[in-house]
Every structure is written in structure tokens, then in C-alpha cells.
C-alpha positions as CSV (number, residue, x, y, z in Angstrom):
1,X,111.1,12.8,46.1
2,X,110.0,16.4,45.1
3,X,112.4,19.0,44.0
4,X,111.7,22.7,44.1
5,X,113.5,26.0,44.3
6,X,113.2,28.2,47.3
7,X,114.9,31.3,48.5
8,X,116.6,32.1,51.8
9,X,114.4,33.7,54.5
10,X,113.7,37.4,53.6
11,X,114.0,36.8,49.9
12,X,111.5,35.9,47.2
13,X,111.8,34.5,43.7
14,X,111.7,37.2,41.0
15,X,111.9,35.7,37.6
16,X,114.9,33.3,38.0
17,X,116.6,35.1,40.9
18,X,116.1,35.4,44.6
19,X,115.8,39.1,45.6
20,X,114.7,41.0,48.7
21,X,110.9,41.3,48.8
22,X,111.2,45.1,48.0
23,X,112.8,44.3,44.7
24,X,110.2,41.9,43.5
25,X,108.7,42.6,40.0
26,X,105.2,42.7,38.6
27,X,102.9,40.4,36.7
28,X,100.9,42.3,34.0
29,X,98.7,40.6,31.4
30,X,100.1,37.2,32.2
31,X,103.8,38.3,31.8
32,X,106.3,38.9,34.5
33,X,108.4,42.1,34.5
34,X,111.4,42.9,36.7
35,X,111.3,45.8,39.1
36,X,112.1,49.0,37.2
37,X,111.6,47.4,33.8
38,X,109.9,49.5,31.1
39,X,107.9,47.9,28.3
40,X,105.6,49.0,25.5
41,X,102.0,48.0,25.0
42,X,99.4,48.5,22.3
43,X,99.1,47.8,18.6
44,X,101.3,50.7,17.7
45,X,103.3,51.2,20.9
46,X,100.5,53.5,22.3
47,X,101.4,53.0,25.9
48,X,104.7,52.9,27.8
49,X,104.5,50.9,31.0
50,X,106.9,50.5,34.0
51,X,107.0,48.0,36.8
52,X,107.1,49.8,40.1
53,X,109.2,47.6,42.4
54,X,107.9,49.2,45.6
55,X,104.2,48.7,44.9
56,X,104.6,45.6,42.6
57,X,102.2,47.2,40.2
58,X,102.5,48.4,36.6
59,X,101.8,52.0,35.7
60,X,101.2,52.8,32.0
61,X,100.9,56.2,30.2
62,X,100.0,57.1,26.7
63,X,103.1,57.5,24.5
64,X,104.4,57.0,21.0
65,X,107.6,56.3,19.3
66,X,110.0,59.2,18.7
67,X,110.8,60.5,15.2
68,X,113.2,58.1,13.5
69,X,111.8,55.1,15.4
70,X,109.3,52.4,14.4
71,X,107.0,50.2,16.5
72,X,107.7,46.5,16.1
73,X,109.6,43.5,17.3
74,X,113.4,43.5,16.9
75,X,115.5,40.7,18.4
76,X,112.4,39.4,20.2
77,X,111.7,42.6,21.9
78,X,108.4,44.5,21.1
79,X,108.7,48.3,21.3
80,X,110.1,51.4,19.7
81,X,113.3,50.8,17.8
82,X,115.6,53.2,15.9
83,X,115.2,53.0,12.1
84,X,118.4,51.8,10.5
85,X,119.4,51.7,6.8
86,X,119.2,48.3,5.3
87,X,120.5,46.7,2.1
88,X,118.9,44.0,0.0
89,X,120.3,42.7,-3.2
90,X,119.8,40.3,-6.1
91,X,122.5,38.5,-7.9
92,X,123.3,35.5,-10.0
93,X,120.7,33.2,-11.3
94,X,118.6,34.7,-9.3
95,X,119.7,34.8,-5.6
96,X,118.0,37.3,-3.3
97,X,119.2,38.6,0.0
98,X,116.6,40.4,2.1
99,X,117.1,43.4,4.5
100,X,117.4,41.1,7.4
101,X,120.1,39.0,5.7
102,X,118.0,36.0,4.8
103,X,118.8,34.4,1.4
104,X,116.4,33.0,-1.1
105,X,116.8,31.4,-4.6
106,X,113.9,31.8,-6.9
107,X,113.9,29.9,-10.2
108,X,110.3,30.8,-11.2
109,X,109.4,33.1,-14.1
110,X,107.1,35.3,-12.1
111,X,107.1,39.0,-11.2
112,X,108.2,39.6,-7.6
113,X,108.0,42.6,-5.3
114,X,111.7,43.0,-4.4
115,X,111.4,45.9,-2.0
116,X,108.9,48.6,-1.1
117,X,108.0,51.1,1.6
118,X,105.9,49.4,4.2
119,X,103.0,51.6,5.3
120,X,102.5,55.3,4.8
121,X,105.3,57.5,6.0
122,X,105.5,61.3,6.3
123,X,109.3,61.2,6.4
124,X,110.1,58.6,3.7
125,X,109.3,58.7,0.0
126,X,107.2,55.9,-1.5
127,X,109.2,53.4,-3.6
128,X,108.6,50.0,-5.0
129,X,111.0,47.7,-6.9
130,X,109.6,44.7,-8.9
131,X,111.7,42.1,-10.6
132,X,110.7,39.7,-13.3
133,X,112.6,36.4,-13.9
134,X,113.0,34.8,-17.3
135,X,114.3,31.5,-18.4
136,X,118.1,31.4,-19.0
137,X,118.1,28.3,-21.2
138,X,115.0,27.1,-23.0
139,X,116.3,23.5,-22.7
140,X,116.3,23.8,-18.9
141,X,113.3,25.8,-17.8
142,X,114.3,25.4,-14.1
143,X,117.1,27.9,-14.5
144,X,116.1,31.5,-14.6
145,X,117.6,35.0,-14.3
146,X,116.3,38.5,-13.6
147,X,115.5,40.0,-17.0
148,X,113.4,43.0,-16.0
149,X,113.5,45.5,-13.0
150,X,110.9,48.2,-12.5
151,X,111.2,51.1,-10.0
152,X,108.5,53.4,-8.9
153,X,109.4,56.5,-6.8
154,X,107.1,59.2,-5.5
155,X,108.7,62.1,-3.7
156,X,106.9,65.3,-3.1
157,X,104.6,66.1,-6.0
158,X,106.6,64.0,-8.6
159,X,106.2,60.4,-9.6
160,X,109.0,58.5,-11.5
161,X,108.9,55.1,-13.1
162,X,112.1,53.4,-14.6
163,X,112.3,50.1,-16.4
164,X,115.5,48.2,-16.9
165,X,115.2,45.2,-19.2
166,X,117.9,42.9,-20.5
167,X,119.0,43.8,-24.0
168,X,116.9,47.0,-24.2
169,X,117.6,50.7,-23.6
170,X,116.6,52.1,-20.2
171,X,112.9,53.1,-20.4
172,X,112.0,56.1,-18.2
173,X,108.5,57.5,-18.9
174,X,109.8,60.5,-17.1
175,X,108.8,62.4,-14.1
176,X,105.2,63.4,-13.9
177,X,103.4,65.7,-11.6
178,X,101.1,64.2,-9.0
């Protein structure tokens, strides 16, 4: 016995729904898009495309993300998305929480990049934060803590570098011209 889905007369399957033929979507580069659906294409969201339900074809035009947006995937959808402020933090022995809310425990005694600006940006200053873990107890080398934090900041023509290290005064080589 074969089972299949079919639509009533005058209707066609569009995605998972039966719709009048005039509302049928488009297939573009192996993906199905609903009638009227807009979507981004290209490595850096270089083209904005739209499925025309009447012709069942996709029209694309050159485009770019607006100021305050970035091109990428958010919640499984590729395209231009509004930039939002994020928070990451480190606490305890050492527990890290990333901008997307994922938690990591790192007991190594390595230097880690905690946060930095991804890619060049005209509107955001460059920054980089590195952390260095150290052993909390020499009898148990598997337990570590953050003992050094370094911050680099470049805004305009000035560079700044600040070092925070456990048990030491704050070291700031100062602000230097570019």
C-alpha cells in the first residue's frame, strides 16, 4: 500500500501546505521559498532576493546590510540582523560565559582570548581581552583561577593597554598615539 499526500483539485503543494496554484512558491539553488518570501544571498549578504508568486521565479538585486546590522546567521536564518549589545563574563575557578550564553569551564594554565572585535569595523573601536589562568593550589594542578587580564583598546588615533594581575598594582603603559 502506498501513502502520499495530494491536494484538492485546483490546489498544489507549496512547502507543507496546499495553496491555489497562483500562490505557489519558487525553487532557487535547490531551496524552496514561499511566494513573497525575501531572502539574502552571497558571502556578505550581497544580494537580496524575493520569490515572485505570480511567475514562480526569484528576482535578486544587489544590496547590503544597513548601518547597525551585520551579515550572518542568527537563529538559523542567514541574512542581515540588527547588532545587539552582548555580555560575556568570567567568574569563579574559572567559569566563562560567552556572548551567546554558552558556559565553559577551563582549568588549564594557558592564555585565552576572552573577547575581541571580529573583523574590521568603521563604527566600532578595536578591542581585545586576554586572560591567563594560574594554578590555585600547587597540590592540585587541575584547579586554576584567572590571575592575569590584559585589555587592548584602539579608538581613533590612540592605543591603550591595561594589565590586571592578582596581587599587583594595575599596570597601564598609558595611551600612545597611533
